[in-house]
PDB file of N, CA, C, O and CB in Angstrom:
ATOM      1  N   MET A   1      -4.426   3.999  -8.151  1.00  0.00           N
ATOM      2  CA  MET A   1      -3.723   4.393  -8.508  1.00  0.00           C
ATOM      3  C   MET A   1      -3.242   5.042  -9.696  1.00  0.00           C
ATOM      4  O   MET A   1      -3.813   4.810 -10.762  1.00  0.00           O
ATOM      5  CB  MET A   1      -3.447   3.879  -8.225  1.00  0.00           C
ATOM      6  N   SER A   2      -2.268   5.823  -9.646  1.00  0.00           N
ATOM      7  CA  SER A   2      -2.052   6.299 -11.459  1.00  0.00           C
ATOM      8  C   SER A   2      -0.718   6.725 -12.261  1.00  0.00           C
ATOM      9  O   SER A   2      -0.314   6.686 -13.423  1.00  0.00           O
ATOM     10  CB  SER A   2      -2.879   7.649 -11.738  1.00  0.00           C
ATOM     11  N   CYS A   3      -0.134   7.266 -10.661  1.00  0.00           N
ATOM     12  CA  CYS A   3       1.295   7.888 -11.266  1.00  0.00           C
ATOM     13  C   CYS A   3       2.366   7.019 -10.292  1.00  0.00           C
ATOM     14  O   CYS A   3       2.105   5.914  -9.816  1.00  0.00           O
ATOM     15  CB  CYS A   3       1.481   9.899 -11.025  1.00  0.00           C
ATOM     16  N   GLY A   4       3.856   7.893 -10.064  1.00  0.00           N
ATOM     17  CA  GLY A   4       4.603   7.903  -9.159  1.00  0.00           C
ATOM     18  C   GLY A   4       4.667   8.308  -7.944  1.00  0.00           C
ATOM     19  O   GLY A   4       5.616   8.070  -7.197  1.00  0.00           O
ATOM     20  N   HIS A   5       3.872   8.819  -7.706  1.00  0.00           N
ATOM     21  CA  HIS A   5       3.578  10.015  -6.883  1.00  0.00           C
ATOM     22  C   HIS A   5       2.575   9.080  -5.577  1.00  0.00           C
ATOM     23  O   HIS A   5       2.595   9.187  -4.351  1.00  0.00           O
ATOM     24  CB  HIS A   5       2.596  11.457  -7.982  1.00  0.00           C
ATOM     25  N   CYS A   6       1.719   8.137  -6.532  1.00  0.00           N
ATOM     26  CA  CYS A   6       0.671   7.523  -6.258  1.00  0.00           C
ATOM     27  C   CYS A   6       1.073   6.642  -5.431  1.00  0.00           C
ATOM     28  O   CYS A   6       0.618   6.427  -4.308  1.00  0.00           O
ATOM     29  CB  CYS A   6       0.015   7.082  -7.231  1.00  0.00           C
ATOM     30  N   ALA A   7       2.418   5.809  -6.267  1.00  0.00           N
ATOM     31  CA  ALA A   7       2.620   4.699  -5.565  1.00  0.00           C
ATOM     32  C   ALA A   7       3.901   4.522  -4.550  1.00  0.00           C
ATOM     33  O   ALA A   7       4.167   3.515  -3.894  1.00  0.00           O
ATOM     34  CB  ALA A   7       2.625   3.760  -6.523  1.00  0.00           C
ATOM     35  N   ASN A   8       4.624   5.758  -4.590  1.00  0.00           N
ATOM     36  CA  ASN A   8       5.771   6.308  -3.486  1.00  0.00           C
ATOM     37  C   ASN A   8       4.625   6.411  -2.152  1.00  0.00           C
ATOM     38  O   ASN A   8       4.797   5.778  -1.111  1.00  0.00           O
ATOM     39  CB  ASN A   8       6.679   8.194  -4.015  1.00  0.00           C
ATOM     40  N   ALA A   9       3.364   7.383  -2.411  1.00  0.00           N
ATOM     41  CA  ALA A   9       2.320   7.403  -1.086  1.00  0.00           C
ATOM     42  C   ALA A   9       2.022   6.170  -0.236  1.00  0.00           C
ATOM     43  O   ALA A   9       1.892   6.101   0.986  1.00  0.00           O
ATOM     44  CB  ALA A   9       0.926   7.793  -1.546  1.00  0.00           C
ATOM     45  N   VAL A  10       1.918   4.910  -1.456  1.00  0.00           N
ATOM     46  CA  VAL A  10       0.831   3.545  -0.686  1.00  0.00           C
ATOM     47  C   VAL A  10       2.563   3.118  -0.281  1.00  0.00           C
ATOM     48  O   VAL A  10       2.534   2.897   0.930  1.00  0.00           O
ATOM     49  CB  VAL A  10      -0.593   1.967  -2.117  1.00  0.00           C
ATOM     50  N   THR A  11       3.209   3.029  -0.506  1.00  0.00           N
ATOM     51  CA  THR A  11       4.672   1.940  -0.323  1.00  0.00           C
ATOM     52  C   THR A  11       4.694   3.181   1.011  1.00  0.00           C
ATOM     53  O   THR A  11       3.893   2.637   1.771  1.00  0.00           O
ATOM     54  CB  THR A  11       6.470   1.787  -2.012  1.00  0.00           C
ATOM     55  N   GLN A  12       4.960   3.995   1.460  1.00  0.00           N
ATOM     56  CA  GLN A  12       5.242   5.042   2.547  1.00  0.00           C
ATOM     57  C   GLN A  12       4.442   4.317   3.665  1.00  0.00           C
ATOM     58  O   GLN A  12       4.723   3.678   4.679  1.00  0.00           O
ATOM     59  CB  GLN A  12       4.696   6.719   2.192  1.00  0.00           C
ATOM     60  N   ALA A  13       2.859   4.865   2.752  1.00  0.00           N
ATOM     61  CA  ALA A  13       2.063   4.283   4.061  1.00  0.00           C
ATOM     62  C   ALA A  13       2.335   2.678   4.840  1.00  0.00           C
ATOM     63  O   ALA A  13       2.230   2.417   6.038  1.00  0.00           O
ATOM     64  CB  ALA A  13       0.504   4.251   3.547  1.00  0.00           C
ATOM     65  N   VAL A  14       2.744   1.679   3.617  1.00  0.00           N
ATOM     66  CA  VAL A  14       2.559   0.150   4.223  1.00  0.00           C
ATOM     67  C   VAL A  14       4.342   0.207   5.039  1.00  0.00           C
ATOM     68  O   VAL A  14       4.977  -0.790   5.384  1.00  0.00           O
ATOM     69  CB  VAL A  14       2.238  -1.466   2.544  1.00  0.00           C
ATOM     70  N   LYS A  15       4.654   1.199   5.130  1.00  0.00           N
ATOM     71  CA  LYS A  15       6.198   0.959   5.252  1.00  0.00           C
ATOM     72  C   LYS A  15       6.740   1.406   6.652  1.00  0.00           C
ATOM     73  O   LYS A  15       7.591   1.073   7.478  1.00  0.00           O
ATOM     74  CB  LYS A  15       7.010   1.804   4.087  1.00  0.00           C
ATOM     75  N   SER A  16       5.884   2.233   6.477  1.00  0.00           N
ATOM     76  CA  SER A  16       5.671   2.948   8.013  1.00  0.00           C
ATOM     77  C   SER A  16       5.004   1.813   9.314  1.00  0.00           C
ATOM     78  O   SER A  16       4.904   2.064  10.515  1.00  0.00           O
ATOM     79  CB  SER A  16       4.354   4.403   7.764  1.00  0.00           C
ATOM     80  N   LEU A  17       4.710   0.840   8.761  1.00  0.00           N
ATOM     81  CA  LEU A  17       4.114   0.294  10.092  1.00  0.00           C
ATOM     82  C   LEU A  17       4.698  -0.969   9.806  1.00  0.00           C
ATOM     83  O   LEU A  17       4.568  -1.951  10.537  1.00  0.00           O
ATOM     84  CB  LEU A  17       2.389   0.313  10.379  1.00  0.00           C
ATOM     85  N   ASP A  18       5.356  -0.944   8.721  1.00  0.00           N
ATOM     86  CA  ASP A  18       6.592  -2.519   8.817  1.00  0.00           C
ATOM     87  C   ASP A  18       7.346  -2.587   7.677  1.00  0.00           C
ATOM     88  O   ASP A  18       7.035  -3.131   6.617  1.00  0.00           O
ATOM     89  CB  ASP A  18       5.837  -4.242   8.845  1.00  0.00           C
ATOM     90  N   PRO A  19       8.754  -1.771   8.061  1.00  0.00           N
ATOM     91  CA  PRO A  19       9.742  -1.141   7.198  1.00  0.00           C
ATOM     92  C   PRO A  19      10.372  -2.288   6.687  1.00  0.00           C
ATOM     93  O   PRO A  19      11.241  -2.040   5.852  1.00  0.00           O
ATOM     94  CB  PRO A  19      10.727  -0.141   7.874  1.00  0.00           C
ATOM     95  N   GLN A  20      10.155  -3.644   6.989  1.00  0.00           N
ATOM     96  CA  GLN A  20      10.300  -4.656   6.252  1.00  0.00           C
ATOM     97  C   GLN A  20       9.967  -5.742   4.486  1.00  0.00           C
ATOM     98  O   GLN A  20      10.504  -6.489   3.668  1.00  0.00           O
ATOM     99  CB  GLN A  20       9.988  -4.937   7.078  1.00  0.00           C
ATOM    100  N   ALA A  21       8.262  -4.811   4.973  1.00  0.00           N
ATOM    101  CA  ALA A  21       7.097  -5.073   4.390  1.00  0.00           C
ATOM    102  C   ALA A  21       8.015  -5.144   2.735  1.00  0.00           C
ATOM    103  O   ALA A  21       9.056  -4.529   2.504  1.00  0.00           O
ATOM    104  CB  ALA A  21       5.712  -3.747   4.766  1.00  0.00           C
ATOM    105  N   GLU A  22       7.316  -6.017   1.803  1.00  0.00           N
ATOM    106  CA  GLU A  22       7.804  -5.643   0.685  1.00  0.00           C
ATOM    107  C   GLU A  22       6.047  -5.162  -0.388  1.00  0.00           C
ATOM    108  O   GLU A  22       4.865  -5.504  -0.391  1.00  0.00           O
ATOM    109  CB  GLU A  22       8.952  -7.140   0.112  1.00  0.00           C
ATOM    110  N   VAL A  23       6.981  -4.185  -1.152  1.00  0.00           N
ATOM    111  CA  VAL A  23       5.284  -3.706  -1.966  1.00  0.00           C
ATOM    112  C   VAL A  23       5.536  -3.620  -2.967  1.00  0.00           C
ATOM    113  O   VAL A  23       6.649  -3.193  -3.276  1.00  0.00           O
ATOM    114  CB  VAL A  23       4.423  -2.371  -1.731  1.00  0.00           C
ATOM    115  N   LYS A  24       4.518  -4.025  -4.009  1.00  0.00           N
ATOM    116  CA  LYS A  24       4.814  -4.007  -5.082  1.00  0.00           C
ATOM    117  C   LYS A  24       3.350  -3.051  -5.823  1.00  0.00           C
ATOM    118  O   LYS A  24       2.143  -3.152  -5.604  1.00  0.00           O
ATOM    119  CB  LYS A  24       5.183  -5.556  -5.471  1.00  0.00           C
ATOM    120  N   VAL A  25       3.981  -2.324  -6.569  1.00  0.00           N
ATOM    121  CA  VAL A  25       2.535  -1.891  -6.928  1.00  0.00           C
ATOM    122  C   VAL A  25       3.238  -1.879  -8.832  1.00  0.00           C
ATOM    123  O   VAL A  25       4.237  -1.860  -9.551  1.00  0.00           O
ATOM    124  CB  VAL A  25       1.811   0.099  -5.915  1.00  0.00           C
ATOM    125  N   ASP A  26       1.738  -1.908  -8.760  1.00  0.00           N
ATOM    126  CA  ASP A  26       1.426  -2.463 -10.979  1.00  0.00           C
ATOM    127  C   ASP A  26       0.143  -1.268 -10.946  1.00  0.00           C
ATOM    128  O   ASP A  26      -1.071  -1.323 -10.750  1.00  0.00           O
ATOM    129  CB  ASP A  26       0.409  -5.089 -11.626  1.00  0.00           C
ATOM    130  N   LEU A  27       1.262  -0.030 -11.291  1.00  0.00           N
ATOM    131  CA  LEU A  27       0.502   0.965 -11.571  1.00  0.00           C
ATOM    132  C   LEU A  27      -0.881   1.215 -12.912  1.00  0.00           C
ATOM    133  O   LEU A  27      -1.825   1.998 -13.018  1.00  0.00           O
ATOM    134  CB  LEU A  27       1.555   1.762 -11.696  1.00  0.00           C
ATOM    135  N   ALA A  28      -0.211  -0.175 -13.937  1.00  0.00           N
ATOM    136  CA  ALA A  28      -1.058  -0.609 -14.681  1.00  0.00           C
ATOM    137  C   ALA A  28      -2.726  -1.071 -14.749  1.00  0.00           C
ATOM    138  O   ALA A  28      -3.699  -0.732 -15.423  1.00  0.00           O
ATOM    139  CB  ALA A  28      -0.454  -1.296 -14.873  1.00  0.00           C
ATOM    140  N   SER A  29      -2.403  -2.243 -13.422  1.00  0.00           N
ATOM    141  CA  SER A  29      -4.022  -2.537 -12.865  1.00  0.00           C
ATOM    142  C   SER A  29      -4.495  -1.590 -11.612  1.00  0.00           C
ATOM    143  O   SER A  29      -5.596  -1.576 -11.061  1.00  0.00           O
ATOM    144  CB  SER A  29      -4.163  -4.244 -12.252  1.00  0.00           C
ATOM    145  N   GLY A  30      -3.703  -1.055 -11.418  1.00  0.00           N
ATOM    146  CA  GLY A  30      -3.824  -0.193  -9.805  1.00  0.00           C
ATOM    147  C   GLY A  30      -3.344  -0.586  -8.840  1.00  0.00           C
ATOM    148  O   GLY A  30      -3.182   0.146  -7.863  1.00  0.00           O
ATOM    149  N   LYS A  31      -2.927  -2.073  -8.870  1.00  0.00           N
ATOM    150  CA  LYS A  31      -3.122  -2.612  -7.766  1.00  0.00           C
ATOM    151  C   LYS A  31      -1.820  -3.232  -6.787  1.00  0.00           C
ATOM    152  O   LYS A  31      -0.855  -3.723  -7.374  1.00  0.00           O
ATOM    153  CB  LYS A  31      -4.027  -3.532  -8.147  1.00  0.00           C
ATOM    154  N   VAL A  32      -1.836  -3.199  -5.736  1.00  0.00           N
ATOM    155  CA  VAL A  32      -0.755  -3.654  -4.927  1.00  0.00           C
ATOM    156  C   VAL A  32      -0.543  -4.500  -3.998  1.00  0.00           C
ATOM    157  O   VAL A  32      -1.240  -4.464  -2.984  1.00  0.00           O
ATOM    158  CB  VAL A  32      -0.408  -2.970  -4.493  1.00  0.00           C
ATOM    159  N   ASP A  33       0.524  -5.493  -4.164  1.00  0.00           N
ATOM    160  CA  ASP A  33       1.018  -6.106  -3.586  1.00  0.00           C
ATOM    161  C   ASP A  33       2.026  -6.045  -2.590  1.00  0.00           C
ATOM    162  O   ASP A  33       3.178  -5.660  -2.789  1.00  0.00           O
ATOM    163  CB  ASP A  33       1.130  -6.540  -4.175  1.00  0.00           C
ATOM    164  N   VAL A  34       1.291  -6.657  -0.899  1.00  0.00           N
ATOM    165  CA  VAL A  34       2.506  -6.345  -0.062  1.00  0.00           C
ATOM    166  C   VAL A  34       1.964  -7.763   1.267  1.00  0.00           C
ATOM    167  O   VAL A  34       0.977  -8.247   1.821  1.00  0.00           O
ATOM    168  CB  VAL A  34       2.555  -4.196   0.599  1.00  0.00           C
ATOM    169  N   GLN A  35       3.575  -7.873   1.166  1.00  0.00           N
ATOM    170  CA  GLN A  35       4.119  -9.282   1.877  1.00  0.00           C
ATOM    171  C   GLN A  35       4.108  -8.476   3.168  1.00  0.00           C
ATOM    172  O   GLN A  35       4.537  -7.328   3.056  1.00  0.00           O
ATOM    173  CB  GLN A  35       5.828 -10.104   1.336  1.00  0.00           C
ATOM    174  N   SER A  36       3.620  -8.934   4.598  1.00  0.00           N
ATOM    175  CA  SER A  36       3.891  -8.523   5.525  1.00  0.00           C
ATOM    176  C   SER A  36       3.693  -8.953   6.555  1.00  0.00           C
ATOM    177  O   SER A  36       3.059 -10.002   6.439  1.00  0.00           O
ATOM    178  CB  SER A  36       3.673  -7.787   5.514  1.00  0.00           C
ATOM    179  N   GLN A  37       3.959  -8.635   7.850  1.00  0.00           N
ATOM    180  CA  GLN A  37       3.886  -9.347   9.106  1.00  0.00           C
ATOM    181  C   GLN A  37       2.663  -8.916   9.816  1.00  0.00           C
ATOM    182  O   GLN A  37       1.914  -9.541  10.566  1.00  0.00           O
ATOM    183  CB  GLN A  37       5.114  -9.119   9.961  1.00  0.00           C
ATOM    184  N   GLN A  38       2.646  -7.836   9.444  1.00  0.00           N
ATOM    185  CA  GLN A  38       1.881  -7.052  10.110  1.00  0.00           C
ATOM    186  C   GLN A  38       0.437  -7.225   9.495  1.00  0.00           C
ATOM    187  O   GLN A  38       0.305  -7.405   8.284  1.00  0.00           O
ATOM    188  CB  GLN A  38       2.442  -5.678  10.084  1.00  0.00           C
ATOM    189  N   ASP A  39      -1.113  -7.143  10.726  1.00  0.00           N
ATOM    190  CA  ASP A  39      -2.264  -7.454  10.336  1.00  0.00           C
ATOM    191  C   ASP A  39      -2.888  -6.790   9.094  1.00  0.00           C
ATOM    192  O   ASP A  39      -3.140  -5.589   8.998  1.00  0.00           O
ATOM    193  CB  ASP A  39      -2.957  -7.299  11.346  1.00  0.00           C
ATOM    194  N   HIS A  40      -3.058  -7.539   8.348  1.00  0.00           N
ATOM    195  CA  HIS A  40      -4.250  -6.741   6.807  1.00  0.00           C
ATOM    196  C   HIS A  40      -4.850  -5.257   7.421  1.00  0.00           C
ATOM    197  O   HIS A  40      -4.505  -4.077   7.363  1.00  0.00           O
ATOM    198  CB  HIS A  40      -6.220  -8.056   6.351  1.00  0.00           C
ATOM    199  N   ALA A  41      -5.839  -5.958   7.977  1.00  0.00           N
ATOM    200  CA  ALA A  41      -6.489  -4.549   8.425  1.00  0.00           C
ATOM    201  C   ALA A  41      -6.152  -3.413   8.633  1.00  0.00           C
ATOM    202  O   ALA A  41      -6.835  -2.460   8.256  1.00  0.00           O
ATOM    203  CB  ALA A  41      -6.914  -4.530   9.275  1.00  0.00           C
ATOM    204  N   ALA A  42      -4.316  -3.207   9.684  1.00  0.00           N
ATOM    205  CA  ALA A  42      -3.913  -2.066   9.626  1.00  0.00           C
ATOM    206  C   ALA A  42      -3.260  -2.363   8.378  1.00  0.00           C
ATOM    207  O   ALA A  42      -3.046  -1.151   8.405  1.00  0.00           O
ATOM    208  CB  ALA A  42      -3.198  -1.528  10.772  1.00  0.00           C
ATOM    209  N   ILE A  43      -2.866  -2.665   7.583  1.00  0.00           N
ATOM    210  CA  ILE A  43      -2.500  -2.144   6.406  1.00  0.00           C
ATOM    211  C   ILE A  43      -3.456  -1.424   5.465  1.00  0.00           C
ATOM    212  O   ILE A  43      -3.182  -0.359   4.911  1.00  0.00           O
ATOM    213  CB  ILE A  43      -1.983  -3.093   5.802  1.00  0.00           C
ATOM    214  N   ALA A  44      -4.565  -2.069   5.332  1.00  0.00           N
ATOM    215  CA  ALA A  44      -5.632  -1.738   4.973  1.00  0.00           C
ATOM    216  C   ALA A  44      -6.085  -0.066   5.253  1.00  0.00           C
ATOM    217  O   ALA A  44      -6.798   0.657   4.557  1.00  0.00           O
ATOM    218  CB  ALA A  44      -6.397  -2.724   5.570  1.00  0.00           C
ATOM    219  N   ARG A  45      -5.490   0.184   6.342  1.00  0.00           N
ATOM    220  CA  ARG A  45      -6.353   1.634   6.927  1.00  0.00           C
ATOM    221  C   ARG A  45      -5.198   2.588   6.985  1.00  0.00           C
ATOM    222  O   ARG A  45      -5.276   3.815   7.044  1.00  0.00           O
ATOM    223  CB  ARG A  45      -7.193   1.518   8.684  1.00  0.00           C
ATOM    224  N   ALA A  46      -3.874   1.688   6.956  1.00  0.00           N
ATOM    225  CA  ALA A  46      -2.814   2.582   6.602  1.00  0.00           C
ATOM    226  C   ALA A  46      -2.853   3.819   4.590  1.00  0.00           C
ATOM    227  O   ALA A  46      -2.789   5.023   4.342  1.00  0.00           O
ATOM    228  CB  ALA A  46      -1.397   1.169   6.704  1.00  0.00           C
ATOM    229  N   ILE A  47      -2.968   2.745   3.871  1.00  0.00           N
ATOM    230  CA  ILE A  47      -3.745   3.087   2.661  1.00  0.00           C
ATOM    231  C   ILE A  47      -4.577   3.457   2.319  1.00  0.00           C
ATOM    232  O   ILE A  47      -4.506   4.163   1.313  1.00  0.00           O
ATOM    233  CB  ILE A  47      -3.930   2.650   2.160  1.00  0.00           C
ATOM    234  N   GLU A  48      -5.856   3.211   2.935  1.00  0.00           N
ATOM    235  CA  GLU A  48      -7.366   4.063   3.127  1.00  0.00           C
ATOM    236  C   GLU A  48      -6.906   5.476   3.612  1.00  0.00           C
ATOM    237  O   GLU A  48      -7.211   6.513   3.022  1.00  0.00           O
ATOM    238  CB  GLU A  48      -8.555   3.303   4.447  1.00  0.00           C
ATOM    239  N   GLU A  49      -6.115   5.417   4.786  1.00  0.00           N
ATOM    240  CA  GLU A  49      -6.061   7.109   5.254  1.00  0.00           C
ATOM    241  C   GLU A  49      -5.241   7.687   4.088  1.00  0.00           C
ATOM    242  O   GLU A  49      -5.350   8.900   3.907  1.00  0.00           O
ATOM    243  CB  GLU A  49      -5.165   7.498   6.941  1.00  0.00           C
ATOM    244  N   GLU A  50      -4.389   6.944   3.224  1.00  0.00           N
ATOM    245  CA  GLU A  50      -3.554   7.845   2.018  1.00  0.00           C
ATOM    246  C   GLU A  50      -4.730   8.456   1.008  1.00  0.00           C
ATOM    247  O   GLU A  50      -4.655   9.586   0.526  1.00  0.00           O
ATOM    248  CB  GLU A  50      -2.343   6.708   0.964  1.00  0.00           C
ATOM    249  N   GLY A  51      -5.867   7.498   0.756  1.00  0.00           N
ATOM    250  CA  GLY A  51      -7.201   8.055   0.254  1.00  0.00           C
ATOM    251  C   GLY A  51      -7.010   6.990  -1.480  1.00  0.00           C
ATOM    252  O   GLY A  51      -7.164   7.296  -2.662  1.00  0.00           O
ATOM    253  N   TYR A  52      -6.658   5.852  -0.845  1.00  0.00           N
ATOM    254  CA  TYR A  52      -6.627   5.136  -1.855  1.00  0.00           C
ATOM    255  C   TYR A  52      -7.284   4.164  -1.407  1.00  0.00           C
ATOM    256  O   TYR A  52      -6.646   3.495  -0.595  1.00  0.00           O
ATOM    257  CB  TYR A  52      -5.494   4.877  -2.380  1.00  0.00           C
ATOM    258  N   ARG A  53      -9.187   3.524  -1.792  1.00  0.00           N
ATOM    259  CA  ARG A  53      -9.165   2.445  -1.790  1.00  0.00           C
ATOM    260  C   ARG A  53      -8.698   0.928  -1.935  1.00  0.00           C
ATOM    261  O   ARG A  53      -7.868   0.544  -2.759  1.00  0.00           O
ATOM    262  CB  ARG A  53      -9.499   2.649  -1.985  1.00  0.00           C
ATOM    263  N   VAL A  54      -9.442   0.023  -0.887  1.00  0.00           N
ATOM    264  CA  VAL A  54      -8.341  -1.160  -0.782  1.00  0.00           C
ATOM    265  C   VAL A  54      -9.622  -2.118  -0.990  1.00  0.00           C
ATOM    266  O   VAL A  54     -10.549  -1.716  -0.287  1.00  0.00           O
ATOM    267  CB  VAL A  54      -7.225  -1.369   0.888  1.00  0.00           C
ATOM    268  N   ALA A  55      -9.943  -3.220  -1.714  1.00  0.00           N
ATOM    269  CA  ALA A  55     -10.328  -3.882  -2.128  1.00  0.00           C
ATOM    270  C   ALA A  55     -10.211  -5.418  -1.471  1.00  0.00           C
ATOM    271  O   ALA A  55      -9.080  -5.863  -1.662  1.00  0.00           O
ATOM    272  CB  ALA A  55      -9.986  -3.547  -3.108  1.00  0.00           C
ATOM    273  N   THR A  56     -10.939  -6.193  -0.865  1.00  0.00           N
ATOM    274  CA  THR A  56     -10.449  -7.416  -0.114  1.00  0.00           C
ATOM    275  C   THR A  56     -10.611  -8.282  -0.525  1.00  0.00           C
ATOM    276  O   THR A  56     -10.237  -9.312   0.036  1.00  0.00           O
ATOM    277  CB  THR A  56     -10.756  -7.690   0.898  1.00  0.00           C
TER     278      THR A  56
END
């Protein structure tokens, strides 16, 4: 992730699964922190479907 569009795409992907999720994107490091009740694998799939690699 390198821009606001990237951050928004990832945030919206997570929020589509869990509207109450807390999503914190750090563009400098390219990392995202997600606090959600949704299954971790489902969140990872949603982010990957947006074209971003998910490290576990």
